[in-house]
C-alpha positions, 0 to 999 in steps of 0.5 A: 176655886179648888175643893175646900175639903182638901188640906190645901185649897186655893182660889184666884181672887184677882184676875185682869179682865182688861187688855194687858198693856205694859203701862198698867198694873195687870195683877193676879192674886192667888189665895192659898188656904190651909185647912190643916192643924199644922204648918204646911208647905206649897210650891208655886211654879209659873211660866209666861209665854209672851209675858214677863212675870214679876212677883214678891216670892224671891227665894220662896218659889221652891217652898212657901210656908202656910200656918194652920188656918192661914189664907196666904195671898200670892201676887203676880204682875203680868207685863206683856211683851208683844201684840196678840196674846200672852199665856200664863201657866200655873202649877200649884203643889202641896209639899207633903212632908213624910217621916221615915226611919233609917239606920245611920252611922253615928260617931260614938260619944266614947269608946266601949272597949279599950285596945290601947295596951294591945296596940302598944304591945306591937310597938315595944321596940327592941329588947336587945342588950347592948354592951357598954364600952369603957374607953379607959380599958383601951387607952394606955400610957405608952410612947411612940418610941416604946411602940417602935421597939416592941413592934419589930419583935412580934414575929419572933414571939410565940402565938399566945405572947404575940396576941398579947403584944398585938393588943398592947401595941394596938391600944398604944397606937389608939392612945396616940391617935393613930387609929388606922395603925391600931386597926391594922394590928388588930387584924393580926390577932390569931383568933378570927372572933377575937380579931373582929371583936377587938377591931370593933371595940377599938373603932368604937373607942376612937369614934367617941373621940373623933367621930368624923375621921372614924366614919371616913375609915368605916366608909372605906371598909369592904365588909358590909356586915362589919360596916353596918355593925360598927355604925350601929355601935358607934351610934348607940355609944353616942347616946349619953353624950350627943343624942343628935350625933347618935341619930345622924350616925344611925341614918348611915345604916343601910339595912332597914331593919337594923336601922329601925332597931338602932333608932328605937334603942337610941330614942327609947334611952333618950326619952327616958331622961329627956322626952322633949330631946327625943321627940326633937331628934325624931323630927330630923328623920326624913323617912315619914313612915319610919318617923311615924313608927318610931313616934308610936314606939315613943308613944307607949312610953308617953302613955305610961309617963305623960298622957298629954305628951302622947296627944302631941306624939299621935298628932305628929304621927298622923302628919307624917303618915299623910306625907307618906301616903302621898308618896306611895307608888304601887308598893303593896308591902309599904301600903300595908305597913302604913295602913296598919300604923295609921289605923292604930294611931287613929284608934289611939286618938279615939281613946286618949281624945274622943271618937269625934276627933278620930272621925275628923282625922279619918275625914281628912284622909285623902286616899279614898281606899285607906279612908273607906277601909279604916272606917270599916275596920274601926267601925265598932270602935268609933261608930255605932248604928242608930235609928234616925227619923228623917223626912222627905218631901213629896209634891202633890199637884193641886192645880195645873192651869193656863190662862190666855190674855189679850196683850198689846205693847205697840203704839200705846196712847193715852186713850189705850191706857184709859181703855185698859184701866177701866176694863176694856178688852179686845180679842187677840185676832183684832189686835193682830189685825186678823179679820178672819170672822164675820161676827163681832160682839161689842159689849159697851155697857157696865154691869156690877160684874165683868162680862169678859170671862163669858165672852172670852170663853165663848171666843176660845170655845168657838176657836178650838171646838169649831175651828172658826172665829168671832171677834169681840170688843169690850168697853164698860162705860163708867159715865154713860158715854159722855163726850170724853168716853165717846172720844176714847171709843172712837179713837180706839175703834179707829186705832184697831179696826183698820183696812176693813175694806179688805173684808171678803164678806159682810161683818155683823157687829152686835151691839150687845147688852144684857137686861135682868132676868125675865123668867125665860131666856129672851133675845131682843133684836132691833129691827133693821130697814133691810129686815132680819130674816136670815138672823131670825131664822138662825135664832129660831133654831133654838126653838122654844128654849128662848123667847125672840123679840124683834123690837122697833122702838125701845131698843132700836137705834141710840147714841152707841148704835149711831157711833158704831155705824159711823165708825165702820164702812156701811158696805162692809159692816152692819151694826145690830142692837142685840139684848139678852136676858141674864138667863144667858149668863147663867146658862153658858151652854145656851149662850154658846149655842146661840153664838154658834148660830150667829156665825 
């Protein structure tokens, strides 16, 4: 039993005193008591050597709860797996719950300072003014015959007059669907500025009528700058009639900055009249990063017009950025752009939704570098630091013990089962047929207590302290050795005490009994025909600590004495009746000293 003044105390209330065999219940009960005014927790660890252990603690071995003042029973069943001995090791811990305060990151309920207007300023798009072209200014009514009459006279005209006629003829060819001839004439204008401007306007007008053929002509141009300018204007000219066509043409622009500004202008104009159509047009753009940036530019318009639409836009932005992140391969400039865009979109989410949703978006970022940096940069927007009470468990060892049991698993008979059930026990050296001793203690009588702990303790102390051996055999009679018990006694003896003729010396078998207190430790030894001189001389070494009596009447012979004498070879074993008063039970050191003298 542990100290009951402790928060957790315990005692072992049931412990097998019998020989452990597989066919009987070998129960151990540990009663753990709480002396606390609150719920406490314990942990029990146990291990068996040559023993299997069954228990009802499924899922509870790590933490067992005990209420204030509760006494909790923990039951174990021991199942031996070999002959000789089994070992049960028990460790009982009190789990101390310690509270402590830590600074933790917590998602805010709402943002403290709005940054959405500041963010959208970065994505306002182009403010470029685009000249709207009027096709009617470039389409005239003139026949091919009239064109053929005027064109041969061009070279004879003065420069100024010639330019006027070139413009007229170019418009004539354009009106008759002959774009290439119209463009060829435009290149004959005297002024280079007028030449390029007129060339572009002719192309733009025809593209409104026949976009595909116009694009084929542009594709063959060698002047890249002119080519990109034409694509930009043709794309913008398509906005009112065919926004999808406008996006398709803008995709042909090779210059990234020009392409972005063109897309921005187109989508902004379409969004003002048909936001759904603009958003559907964005979906057709393959570049995930560009798509996300354009969406954010439209997001500014949505923020001013329809905030619910803005939520959908921001959701699309994040999906496109995730795809873009997967394709990054060492491009530091692109990585920086994507990071900035992703950070801004998450910041917007925190404002138009709430910080918890923004935190969820961050949690799903696969790129650890981006995730860590965004958490840091947006910390003050999305998170806050708070004091949080946490608990930790420290375990304090209450008890660490091991117990040795005598075990037997082979050749189990009905007599062995009965023997074990009434508390019979045998030292493990006998079970292992190791007769390396010359003194055996036989306790064959019943008491209102178990004699096993006393005898087993002295057995182990002699073994570990003196490096010597004794044997013991315990069979507490329940019916004063009637015929049935005598049969069990004889069969058990014959079963375990075999090959005694191989003993190197004589074995003294003490038929041990205890009698009530006599006021002083008393030893009674029955007289023997051959005398007890050697034995009495050993006992007298205890001096006046004990009274010694050699009995020749009351404690001599008897049914048990006769049975034991018949069960062992007389030339190898000598049976002696030995009676001790209860004082020996209460004074273990005296009992141990006495047994050591017998060896």
